[in-house]
C-alpha positions as CSV (number, residue, x, y, z in Angstrom):
1,M,151.9,-148.7,-179.8
2,K,155.1,-150.2,-181.0
3,G,157.3,-148.5,-183.5
4,G,154.9,-145.4,-183.9
5,I,152.4,-147.2,-186.0
6,D,148.9,-147.5,-184.9
7,H,147.1,-147.5,-187.9
8,F,147.0,-149.2,-191.3
9,P,147.8,-147.2,-194.3
10,F,144.6,-146.1,-196.1
11,S,144.0,-147.5,-199.6
12,P,142.1,-144.9,-201.5
13,Q,141.5,-147.2,-204.4
14,K,140.1,-149.9,-202.1
15,A,137.8,-147.3,-200.5
16,T,136.2,-146.3,-203.6
17,E,135.6,-150.1,-204.7
18,V,134.5,-150.9,-201.2
19,V,132.0,-148.2,-201.0
20,A,130.7,-148.9,-204.6
21,Q,130.1,-152.5,-203.5
22,F,128.3,-151.5,-200.7
23,L,126.2,-148.9,-203.0
24,K,125.4,-151.8,-205.3
25,L,124.1,-154.0,-202.5
26,A,122.0,-150.8,-201.3
27,H,120.5,-150.4,-205.0
28,G,122.8,-147.5,-205.8
29,R,122.0,-145.1,-202.8
30,I,123.0,-145.1,-199.2
31,N,122.8,-143.1,-195.7
32,I,126.3,-141.6,-195.3
33,M,126.3,-142.4,-191.4
34,K,125.2,-146.0,-192.3
35,L,127.9,-146.2,-195.0
36,V,130.6,-145.0,-192.6
37,K,129.9,-147.5,-190.1
38,L,129.7,-150.3,-192.6
39,V,133.0,-149.6,-193.9
40,Y,134.3,-149.4,-190.2
41,L,132.7,-152.7,-189.4
42,L,134.1,-154.2,-192.6
43,D,137.7,-153.3,-191.5
44,R,137.0,-154.4,-187.9
45,E,135.8,-157.9,-189.1
46,S,138.7,-158.2,-191.6
47,I,141.2,-157.5,-188.8
48,G,139.5,-160.1,-186.5
49,R,139.7,-162.7,-189.2
50,R,142.9,-162.2,-191.0
51,G,144.9,-159.4,-188.8
52,V,144.6,-156.6,-191.5
53,P,141.6,-154.4,-192.6
54,V,140.4,-153.9,-196.2
55,V,140.4,-150.2,-196.4
56,G,142.7,-149.2,-193.5
57,G,143.3,-145.5,-192.2
58,A,142.9,-143.9,-188.9
59,Y,139.9,-145.2,-186.7
60,L,138.1,-142.7,-184.5
61,S,135.4,-142.6,-181.6
62,M,132.9,-140.0,-182.4
63,R,129.6,-139.2,-181.0
64,N,127.7,-141.2,-183.4
65,G,130.2,-144.2,-183.0
66,P,133.4,-145.6,-184.8
67,V,134.6,-144.1,-188.0
68,T,137.2,-144.6,-190.4
69,S,138.4,-140.7,-190.6
70,E,139.5,-140.8,-194.2
71,I,136.1,-142.4,-195.3
72,L,134.2,-139.8,-193.3
73,D,136.5,-137.0,-194.9
74,L,135.6,-138.5,-198.4
75,V,131.8,-138.7,-197.8
76,N,131.8,-134.9,-196.4
77,S,134.1,-133.5,-199.1
78,G,134.8,-135.9,-201.9
79,S,138.6,-135.6,-201.7
80,L,141.5,-136.1,-199.2
81,W,144.4,-133.4,-198.6
82,S,146.7,-136.4,-197.9
83,C,146.6,-138.5,-200.9
84,E,145.0,-138.7,-204.5
85,T,141.7,-140.6,-204.8
86,N,139.4,-141.3,-207.7
87,W,136.4,-141.1,-205.4
88,D,134.7,-138.2,-206.8
89,Q,134.7,-140.0,-210.4
90,F,132.5,-142.9,-208.9
91,I,130.5,-141.6,-205.8
92,S,128.3,-138.6,-205.8
93,A,128.8,-135.7,-203.4
94,R,126.5,-136.0,-200.5
95,R,122.8,-135.0,-200.9
96,N,120.2,-135.1,-198.1
97,Y,122.6,-137.3,-196.0
98,E,123.1,-140.0,-198.7
99,V,125.5,-140.7,-201.6
100,E,125.0,-142.5,-204.8
101,L,127.0,-144.5,-207.1
102,T,127.4,-142.7,-210.3
103,H,129.9,-145.1,-211.9
104,D,131.3,-148.6,-211.3
105,P,135.0,-148.4,-210.3
106,G,135.2,-152.1,-210.8
107,R,136.8,-154.5,-208.1
108,D,140.3,-154.7,-209.5
109,H,141.9,-154.0,-205.7
110,L,139.4,-156.3,-204.0
111,S,140.1,-160.0,-203.3
112,E,137.3,-162.7,-203.5
113,F,137.7,-162.7,-199.3
114,E,137.0,-159.0,-199.3
115,L,134.0,-159.2,-201.8
116,G,132.5,-162.0,-199.7
117,L,133.1,-160.1,-196.3
118,I,131.5,-157.0,-197.9
119,A,128.4,-159.0,-198.7
120,E,128.4,-160.6,-195.3
121,V,128.7,-157.4,-193.5
122,F,126.0,-155.6,-195.5
123,A,123.7,-158.8,-195.1
124,L,123.9,-158.5,-191.3
125,H,123.1,-154.9,-191.2
126,E,121.0,-154.4,-194.2
127,K,117.6,-153.9,-192.5
128,E,119.0,-151.5,-189.9
129,D,118.6,-147.8,-190.5
130,Q,121.7,-145.5,-189.6
131,F,120.4,-145.1,-186.0
132,A,119.8,-148.6,-185.2
133,L,123.4,-149.5,-186.6
134,R,125.0,-146.5,-184.6
135,D,123.3,-148.2,-181.5
136,W,124.5,-151.8,-182.6
137,C,128.1,-150.3,-182.9
138,H,127.6,-148.5,-179.3
139,A,126.7,-151.9,-177.9
140,H,129.3,-154.1,-179.7
141,C,132.3,-152.1,-180.4
142,G,134.0,-152.1,-177.1
143,E,136.9,-150.0,-178.5
144,W,134.5,-147.0,-179.3
145,L,134.5,-144.4,-176.4
146,P,131.2,-142.7,-175.8
147,L,131.7,-138.9,-176.5
148,E,129.3,-136.0,-176.4
149,T,131.6,-133.9,-178.6
150,G,134.7,-134.2,-180.6
151,L,136.9,-137.3,-181.2
152,A,139.5,-139.6,-179.9
153,A,141.5,-142.1,-181.7
154,I,140.7,-145.9,-181.6
155,S,144.0,-147.7,-181.3
156,L,144.8,-151.0,-183.3
157,V,145.6,-152.4,-179.9
158,D,142.2,-151.8,-178.7
159,I,140.6,-153.2,-181.8
160,A,142.8,-156.2,-181.8
161,E,141.7,-157.1,-178.4
162,E,138.2,-156.5,-178.8
163,V,138.2,-158.8,-181.9
164,G,140.4,-161.7,-180.3
165,R,143.7,-161.1,-182.5
166,D,147.0,-160.9,-181.1
167,P,147.7,-157.1,-180.9
168,D,151.5,-157.6,-181.4
169,E,150.5,-159.3,-184.7
170,V,148.3,-156.5,-185.8
171,L,150.7,-153.9,-185.2
172,A,153.4,-155.8,-186.9
173,N,151.1,-156.1,-189.8
174,A,150.6,-152.4,-190.0
175,T,154.3,-151.7,-189.6
176,E,154.8,-154.2,-192.7
177,Q,152.1,-152.5,-194.7
178,A,153.3,-148.9,-193.8
179,F,156.9,-150.0,-195.0
180,L,155.9,-151.7,-198.1
181,G,153.7,-148.5,-198.9
182,E,156.9,-146.5,-198.5
183,V,159.0,-148.7,-200.7
184,F,156.7,-148.9,-203.5
185,K,155.6,-145.3,-203.4
186,S,159.3,-144.2,-204.0
187,K,159.5,-146.5,-207.1
């Protein structure tokens, strides 16, 4: 880990819009474990293709596979202590292991590339239930560590290496995004 950065800044607006796009593709309702895996796989694929994620955040290994910590927290509680989010205006509270789209947040923060990637990731895993997708992640995400309990951080270096991207480039991109986030936050 260079410069102390080992994750991309989390984008709460993009997170809400990404989840809304997945929910639209799933006809408005989706299992929460499947949703959390889809968002992780979206970021993983985006890092592989362009060196940066769509949503960002801290990536974790857990018993049921890799997750983005902030997405898991939003699914479980509808808010984050670390930043302001509009999640609860558009995504329902979890019920029966599912969330629903209650209103459309739009897609102002998503590029055409990102929208296409969302559709691609969803199409690849659309027919899998949450357990099949968990098993797919266990078999295909080499950065994930099998755990019986607890969690462990997944490093950007490990993700970059698994998706065939130069780890130094990915870490430099994360450092740059963190710097820009701080600069624009202070204005």
